[in-house]
N, C-alpha and C positions, 0 to 999 in steps of 0.2 A: 283956203282948202287944205285938208290934211294931205301930207306928202308921204307916200308909202316908202319904208325904209328896208323891206326885205326883198326888194326885187334885184334882178341881176344888173349889175352895172355894165354899161357899153364899154368895150375895151378900144380906147383910142390909140391910134398909132400915128407916128410921125410920118411925114412924106418920104423920108429916107427909108423907114422900116416898110412902108407900104410898096415902094420901088423894089427894094431887096426882095420882100416876099414873092412879088410877082415875077420878077426876072429869075429868082431861083426856080420857081415852078415851071416856067417856060424852058429853062435849061434842062431841067430834070425830065419833063415829058418830051422834050424833042422839037418844041415849037420853035426853039432857037437851037440850031443844029450845031454839032461840033465843027469848029473851024470858021462859023459864021462871024463876019465882022459886025460890030456893034458901034453905033454913033449915038451919042447922048442926045443929039438934036431929034432924031426919029423916035427914040424911045420916049423922050420927054413928050413929044407930040401923041404917041400911043397911050401913054399913062395920064395924059392931061396934067403934067407936073413941070415944074422948071427944071432947067439943066442941072442945078446944083444937087439936089437930092439923087438924081440919076448918077452923077458922077460919083457921089459919096457911096451909093449902093454898089457901083461897079468895083469901088475900091475894097469893100467888105467882100464881095464875090471874088475877088482876085485872092484874098487872104485864105479863103476856104477851098480854093482850087478850082472854081467854076468858070473863071475868065482869066485871060492873060492880057496885061495892059503894056503896050509899047509906047512910051511917052513921045508925044509928037508925031506918032505914026497911027497906030490902030489899036482896038481892043478887040479881042476875039474870044470866042467861046472855047474852051479847052476840049481836047479830044477825050473819048471815053474808052478804054480798053478793057476787054472782058478779064484779062489776067489780073487786072487791078484788084479783083475781088479777094484774090490771094493776100494782098496787103491790107484791105479794109476789114475783113472779118476776124482775123486774130486779135488786134487790139479792141475791136467791138466786143468780142466774145469775152475778153478779161474784164472790160469795164462793165459789161452786163452782169458777169458773174459777181463783180464785187458790189454792183448795186443789189442784187438779190441778197447777198450776205448782209448788207447794211439794213435791208429792208425787213429782215426777220423780226427783230423786236419791235419794229414800228407798225407793221402791217395791221389794218384792222379787219374785223369780219365783213365789213362793207366792201373793202377792197378785195378780199378774197372772193366774195360773191361775184363781183365785177369780173375777176380773172376767169372764173367757172363760166359766167354768161358769155364772155368774150371768145373763150375756147369752144363753146358750143357753135357760135357764129363761124369761127374759124374752121371747124370741122365740117359745116356745111358749105362753105366756100371751096375747100378742098375736094370734097365730094362731087361738087358741081364743076370741078375744074376751072373755077373762076380764079385765075391766078393774080388778077389785079387786086380783087377784094381781099384775097387770102393774105397778101403781102401787107396791105393796109391794116387789117385786123391784127395780124401778128405784130406789128409795131404798136397797135393799141394795146396789146396784151403786155409787151414788155414795158410799155410807158406807164402802166400802173405800178409796176415794180419800181420803176425809176422814180416815180411820185413818192413811193413808200419809202425809199432810201433817204429822202431828205438831203440830198447833197447837191447843191446848185452847180458845182464844178463838173460833176458827172454828167448832170443833166445837159450842160452846154456841150460838152465834149462828145456825148453819145448823139446829140441831135445833129451835128455836123457829120459825124460818120454816117449816121442813117440816111441823111440826104443823099449822100454819094451811092449808098445801097439802092435807093429807090432809083436813081438815075441809071444804074446797072440793069435793074428790071426793064425799064422802058426801052433801053436800047438793046439788050441782049436776051429779053424774054425769060428771065430767071423764074424758077418755079419753087414752091415749098410742097413738102410731101406729107403723106399721113404720118410719117415718123415724127415731125414736128409737133402734130397734135398730141401723140403719146407722150411726147417729152413734156409738153405743157401740162399735162395730167399729173405727171410726176412732179413737176415744180410745184403745182398746187398743193399736192400731198406733203411735200416737203415744207411748205410754209405752215400747214396745219399741224405738223409735227415739231415744228421750230428747229428744224435740223439745218443750221446756216451751212455747215461744211458740205452735206449732200447736196443742198440746194445750189450752192456755188458750182460745184462740179457738174450737176445737171445743166445749169444755165450755159456754162462754157461748152460743153459738148454739143448742146443743141446748135450752137453757131458753128462749132468747128466741122460737124458733120455735114453742116450745107455746103462747105468748101469742097469736101470730097464728092458729094452729089453732083454739084455743078462742074467740077472738073471732069467727072465721069461721061458728061454728055457730049 
């Protein structure tokens, strides 16, 4: 029988990657609470995996600051403090701005169209005061820009920082405002104008202003 060649290929993940992804999500959304003690046996049973990939996943989670391992004693979920957003967003802003600048010569018309469509959905979420979806859509908007930047190191670093921002949202109910939608419009226009310098400034300010708004609450 003929085998189709143009279908999407399934993404295979290792047991370690699967464990890491699920544990990260549980820590971000609070299923696993700050300070909670984790045992590899219980997690292995919950995820239907052996203890080895669980241990490997926990080691990776410690590297990104989501758990703290005390050899021979315990592994616990790290605490999450609202003031940490002041440390998270400045490096995130700089890297996002750099990604935007690098994306200018690479971005396609299709990607610009996706930015416009994504920002329309973002505006609807803001209007509906759906903070959870607004945050997810905002991340999707910036992910398109990171994709266009074509720099794998920036992608990795931003992914780690963004996961901490998502955790801040779940634990401290952070919100995005109408100002973010307007800034997205300006970012899209800067891409159309191929103005890398202005785009970098807009993107950085988009994140830095968020700090000011959150601290004002």
